[in-house]
Structure formats: C-alpha cells, structure tokens
C-alpha positions as CSV (number, residue, x, y, z in Angstrom):
1,X,173.5,52.0,112.1
2,X,175.7,49.0,112.8
3,X,174.8,45.9,110.8
4,X,174.6,44.0,114.0
5,X,171.3,45.7,115.0
6,X,169.6,45.9,111.6
7,X,167.4,42.8,112.2
8,X,166.0,44.0,115.5
9,X,162.6,45.5,116.1
10,X,162.1,48.9,117.6
11,X,161.4,47.5,121.1
12,X,164.3,45.0,120.9
13,X,166.6,47.8,119.8
14,X,165.4,50.1,122.7
15,X,166.0,47.2,125.1
16,X,169.5,46.5,123.8
17,X,170.6,50.1,124.2
18,X,168.8,51.2,127.4
19,X,169.2,48.0,129.4
20,X,172.6,47.4,128.0
21,X,174.0,50.8,128.9
22,X,172.4,50.6,132.4
23,X,173.9,47.2,133.0
24,X,177.3,48.3,131.8
25,X,177.2,51.3,134.2
26,X,176.2,49.2,137.2
27,X,178.9,46.6,136.4
28,X,181.4,49.4,135.9
29,X,180.6,50.9,139.3
30,X,181.2,47.6,141.1
31,X,184.5,47.0,139.1
32,X,185.9,50.5,139.4
33,X,184.9,51.5,142.9
34,X,187.7,49.7,144.8
35,X,190.3,51.1,142.4
36,X,189.0,54.6,142.4
37,X,188.8,54.7,146.2
38,X,192.4,53.6,146.5
39,X,194.0,55.4,143.5
40,X,191.9,58.6,143.1
41,X,190.3,59.3,146.5
42,X,193.2,57.9,148.6
43,X,194.4,61.1,150.3
44,X,191.6,63.5,149.5
45,X,188.2,63.3,147.9
46,X,188.4,64.1,144.2
47,X,184.6,64.3,143.4
48,X,184.9,68.0,142.6
49,X,187.5,67.5,139.9
50,X,185.7,64.5,138.5
51,X,182.4,66.4,138.4
52,X,184.1,69.3,136.6
53,X,185.7,67.0,134.1
54,X,182.3,65.2,133.6
55,X,180.5,68.5,133.1
56,X,182.9,69.6,130.4
57,X,182.9,66.3,128.7
58,X,179.1,66.1,128.8
59,X,178.7,69.5,127.2
60,X,180.9,68.4,124.2
61,X,179.4,65.0,124.0
62,X,175.8,66.3,124.3
63,X,176.4,68.7,121.3
64,X,177.6,65.7,119.2
65,X,174.6,63.6,120.1
66,X,172.2,66.5,119.5
67,X,173.7,67.2,116.0
68,X,173.5,63.5,115.1
69,X,169.9,63.2,116.3
70,X,168.8,66.2,114.3
71,X,170.6,64.9,111.2
72,X,169.1,61.5,111.6
73,X,165.6,62.9,112.0
74,X,166.0,65.3,109.0
75,X,167.2,62.4,106.8
76,X,164.2,60.3,108.0
77,X,161.8,63.1,107.2
78,X,163.2,63.7,103.8
79,X,162.9,60.0,102.9
80,X,159.3,60.0,104.2
81,X,158.5,63.0,101.9
82,X,160.2,61.2,99.0
83,X,158.0,58.1,99.5
84,X,154.9,60.3,99.4
85,X,156.1,62.0,96.2
86,X,156.7,58.6,94.7
87,X,153.1,57.5,95.5
88,X,151.9,60.8,93.9
89,X,153.9,60.1,90.8
90,X,152.4,56.6,90.6
91,X,148.9,58.0,90.9
92,X,149.5,60.6,88.2
93,X,151.0,58.1,85.8
94,X,148.1,55.7,86.4
95,X,145.7,58.4,85.1
96,X,148.0,59.4,82.2
97,X,148.1,55.8,81.0
98,X,144.3,55.8,80.6
99,X,144.8,58.2,77.7
100,X,146.7,55.7,75.6
101,X,144.9,53.3,73.2
102,X,144.2,49.7,74.0
103,X,145.8,47.2,74.5
104,X,148.9,49.3,75.3
105,X,147.1,51.1,78.1
106,X,146.1,47.9,79.9
107,X,149.6,46.5,79.5
108,X,151.2,49.5,81.0
109,X,148.7,49.6,83.8
110,X,149.6,46.0,84.6
111,X,153.3,46.9,84.5
112,X,152.7,49.8,86.8
113,X,151.0,47.5,89.3
114,X,154.0,45.1,89.0
115,X,156.3,48.1,89.7
116,X,154.5,48.9,93.0
117,X,155.1,45.3,94.1
118,X,158.7,45.6,93.0
119,X,159.1,48.9,94.9
120,X,157.8,47.4,98.1
121,X,160.1,44.4,97.8
122,X,163.0,46.6,97.0
123,X,162.7,49.3,99.7
124,X,161.0,47.2,102.4
125,X,162.4,43.7,102.1
126,X,161.3,40.9,104.3
127,X,164.9,40.0,104.9
128,X,166.5,43.2,106.2
129,X,170.0,41.7,105.9
130,X,169.6,41.2,102.1
131,X,171.9,43.5,100.0
132,X,170.4,46.6,98.5
133,X,169.7,46.3,94.8
134,X,171.9,48.5,92.6
135,X,170.8,47.9,89.1
136,X,167.9,49.5,87.2
137,X,164.3,48.5,87.6
138,X,163.4,45.7,85.1
139,X,159.7,46.8,85.3
140,X,160.4,50.4,84.4
141,X,162.7,49.4,81.6
142,X,160.0,47.2,80.2
143,X,157.5,50.1,80.3
144,X,160.0,52.3,78.5
145,X,160.5,49.7,75.8
146,X,156.8,49.5,75.2
147,X,156.5,53.3,75.0
148,X,159.5,53.5,72.6
149,X,157.7,51.0,70.3
150,X,154.5,53.1,70.3
151,X,153.9,55.8,67.6
152,X,151.2,58.3,68.6
153,X,148.6,58.9,65.9
154,X,146.8,61.9,67.3
155,X,147.7,65.1,69.1
156,X,146.2,63.9,72.4
157,X,148.1,60.7,72.2
158,X,151.2,62.6,71.6
159,X,150.6,64.7,74.7
160,X,149.9,61.7,76.9
161,X,152.9,59.9,75.4
162,X,155.2,62.7,76.4
163,X,153.7,63.0,79.9
164,X,154.0,59.2,80.5
165,X,157.7,59.4,79.5
166,X,158.2,62.2,82.0
167,X,156.5,60.4,84.8
168,X,158.4,57.2,84.2
169,X,161.7,59.1,84.2
170,X,160.6,60.7,87.5
171,X,160.0,57.3,89.0
172,X,163.5,56.2,87.9
173,X,165.0,59.3,89.7
174,X,162.9,58.7,92.8
175,X,163.9,55.0,92.9
176,X,167.6,56.0,92.7
177,X,167.1,58.6,95.5
178,X,165.5,56.1,97.8
179,X,168.1,53.5,97.1
180,X,170.9,55.9,97.8
181,X,169.3,56.9,101.1
182,X,169.7,53.4,102.4
183,X,173.5,53.8,102.3
184,X,173.6,57.4,103.6
185,X,173.5,56.6,107.3
186,X,175.9,57.8,109.9
187,X,179.4,56.5,108.9
188,X,181.2,53.8,111.0
189,X,183.9,56.2,112.3
190,X,181.2,58.5,113.6
191,X,179.6,55.6,115.4
192,X,183.0,54.6,116.9
193,X,183.3,58.2,118.3
194,X,179.7,57.9,119.7
195,X,180.4,54.6,121.5
196,X,183.9,55.8,122.7
197,X,182.2,58.9,124.2
198,X,179.6,56.8,125.9
199,X,182.2,54.6,127.4
200,X,184.3,57.5,128.7
201,X,181.1,59.2,130.1
202,X,180.1,56.1,132.0
203,X,183.7,55.6,133.2
204,X,183.8,59.1,134.7
205,X,180.5,58.4,136.4
206,X,182.0,55.2,137.9
207,X,184.9,57.2,139.5
208,X,182.8,59.2,142.0
209,X,183.0,58.5,145.7
210,X,179.5,58.3,147.2
211,X,177.2,55.9,149.0
212,X,176.8,52.7,147.0
213,X,173.0,52.9,146.5
214,X,173.2,56.6,145.4
215,X,176.0,55.8,143.1
216,X,174.1,52.9,141.5
217,X,170.9,54.9,141.1
218,X,172.6,57.9,139.5
219,X,174.8,55.8,137.3
220,X,172.0,53.6,136.1
221,X,169.6,56.4,135.4
222,X,172.2,58.5,133.5
223,X,173.3,55.5,131.5
224,X,169.6,54.6,130.8
225,X,169.0,58.1,129.3
226,X,172.2,58.0,127.4
227,X,171.2,54.7,125.9
228,X,167.8,56.1,125.0
229,X,169.4,59.0,123.1
230,X,171.8,56.7,121.2
231,X,168.9,54.3,120.5
232,X,166.9,57.2,118.9
233,X,169.8,58.0,116.6
234,X,170.4,54.3,115.7
235,X,166.7,53.7,115.1
236,X,166.4,56.6,112.6
237,X,169.7,56.0,111.0
238,X,168.3,53.8,108.2
239,X,164.8,54.8,107.1
240,X,164.1,51.4,105.5
241,X,166.0,48.8,107.5
242,X,166.5,50.4,110.8
243,X,164.5,50.2,114.0
244,X,162.0,52.9,112.9
245,X,161.2,52.6,109.2
246,X,159.3,54.9,106.9
247,X,155.7,53.8,106.5
248,X,155.1,52.1,103.1
249,X,151.3,52.9,103.3
250,X,151.3,55.3,100.3
251,X,152.9,52.7,98.0
252,X,150.6,49.9,99.4
253,X,147.5,52.0,98.7
254,X,148.6,52.5,95.1
255,X,149.3,48.8,94.7
256,X,145.8,48.0,96.0
257,X,144.2,50.7,93.8
258,X,145.9,49.3,90.7
259,X,144.9,45.8,91.6
260,X,141.3,46.7,91.8
261,X,141.1,49.0,88.8
C-alpha cells in the first residue's frame, strides 16, 4: 500500500477511497460533459461504442482487481497463521524452560516475557511510519548466550536443553518471516497500473451522453464500488501497518500469561 495511507484507520481509509472515487467521478462528469457532447456525440450518439469499450475494459480490469484481492487476502491469512504459530511456539518454549534448573529457568522465563513485549513493539508499532527493524532480536540472542553457557548434568536436562534450542531457533525463523511479510506488499508499479485503470474506467463513464441526474447517479455508484474494491486491496496489503491488521491477541495472551506466572 502507498506510504501516504499507512497512518489511516480502516474507516478513514474506506472514506478516502470510496468518497474520493465518487467525488472524482462526479467532478469528471461535469468537466467532460461539454467536451464529449461537442467532440464525441457531435454528429451521432456514440454511447454504443463507448459502452462496448467500457465493457471490454471492465472485463480486463476486473480480472486484475480480482487477482490482486485474492493475493492480498491469501497473504493476510498466511501472516495470521504465522502469528498463531508463533504464539504456540512461545507457549511450548515456556513449558520447556520449566525443565531447566534454577536460576537459569527463571532468567529465561523473564527473557521470554521480554521477547513477547519486543515482538509486539516490533510487529505492531505505535508509530506505523517507523522503519521496520532489520537486525536480529537482542532478547533472543541473550537467551541463546545463556543456553550456550549452560552445561546439562542429567539426561533430562540434556533433552530439555536441545528442545529449548530448537524452539528459540524456530522463534528466530518466525520473526524473520513476519518481518519479511511487512515488505511483501503489492509493488508500486502494480499500484500505478491499478490507479491508471481506475482513472481510465471513470473517464469512459464520463463520456456517455444521458440525462444529467442519471449520469451522476450511475457514475457515482460505479466509482463508489470501484473505490470499495481498491480499498479492500489496500487495507489488506500490509498485515501489520495497513488499514486492516492481523490481531496481536495470541501474542498478548502469552505476554500476560508470562507476566502472571
């Protein structure tokens, strides 16, 4: 999604796209009507040819928007699943750490709680315009250093030790996956094609020759729906900083559970 819209809420984003597209269509009808009547409908009515062109264009443009909407929703769903899996990994690691001796177990439990706070601040920042972190997690690195310094003395500690390592490495992979998803939105050239297509679609709508009130009604409603579809794609384009964000509830629940353990 364009950076210009990243700080808007879902309702604000919907208002910008729906009302904005409708306003542009209405303004376009008033601006284009005198010229279209003189240059296009001067000798004979060209509504049939404009309608045929609009129908062909709408089919191609509709396919493009449909594919983008499906792709945006699939990416959103995959990130939602990744967040749930990350919360499951946190819960599993929490129980694994209970098998280590004190005081290492308590220290790692505290580090795990700190990591849940770090994850919330990283993936759901209060300032959505802040740059996405690119380096490794300092909390996970601290946990790994503590595990490296520990030498298991029993078979059970050795099993827990290996499982804790595996879960922390899984958290590192999941963190990288979620961070990469923030930059995997629809590329800018594709957005340019979407907006160009919307402009041409509304331009063709403005070229019809019909009664003014009918023209305004059809143009505004068509543009309103077009804005709603593009809003849907834009809102789902960034699962963490877009209009519709992935629910952080699974990570929040783990943070609260660790705080009260």
